[in-house]
KOLMI-343791 format. One record per residue (C-alpha): residue in three letters; x, y, z. Coordinates in steps of 0.1 Angstrom, whole numbers, plus 5000, padded with zeros to 4 digits. Layout:
! residues N
AlaXYZ/...
//
This chain:
! residues 87
Met488949644871/Ser489049414902/Glu491649214878/Leu493749514875/Arg493449564911/His494749274915/Arg497949294889/Ile498849624906/Leu499249524943/Leu501149224944/His501249184982/Ala502149395012/Tyr505749445021/Val506349395058/Thr510349475075/Glu510149605108/Lys510649955098/Ser507349945078/Met506149865111/Asp507150115129/Glu505850315096/Met502450175102/Glu502150245140/Arg503750585144/Gln503250745108/Asn499650555097/Lys501550415065/Leu501350105046/Glu504249925021/Phe503049724992/Val505249554966/Val503749664930/Asp504149594895/Arg506749774885/Arg504549954855/Ala502150084876/Thr501950474883/Arg501450644918/Ala498050754903/Gln497150334897/Val498150244928/Lys496250494946/Arg493050404928/Ala493850044935/Ile494050064974/Glu491250294974/Glu488950044953/Leu490349734972/Tyr490549815010/Arg487650145010/Cys489850395022/Lys491550745011/Val494950775004/Asp496551115010/Lys500351044992/Val501950714973/Asn505850714974/Thr507650444950/Lys511050324954/Ile512649994932/Val514849764952/Arg515449444950/Val512249264956/Gly510849464930/Lys508749804931/Val507549894963/Ala504750174970/Thr504750375005/Val501250455011/Arg500250725034/Leu496650725045/Thr494451015057/Lys493651075089/Glu490250905089/Tyr491850555083/Ser494250345104/Ala497150145083/Glu496249865113/Asp493149825101/Ile493849805066/Gly497149625073/Ser495049345088/Arg492649355062/Ala495749345036/Gly497449005054/Val500149225071/Phe499249045106/
//
């Protein structure tokens, strides 16, 4: 399963907007495989970063498919973001 997680989550997507969402709304953004479903993204993030995901939204942009992930209140997006390589 670890190979699948690393094929689904390609890297963190860092913009000014994503940094603002991380601080204010407890959200993170990742560039993911275009074929990945929301459920697969949710499972991959929960297993890789040992956290609980509240909601996943996806959009197609120039760099590929971007997943916006809102974490539950028990987990801090800033802590997970530091482990994901945002900082």
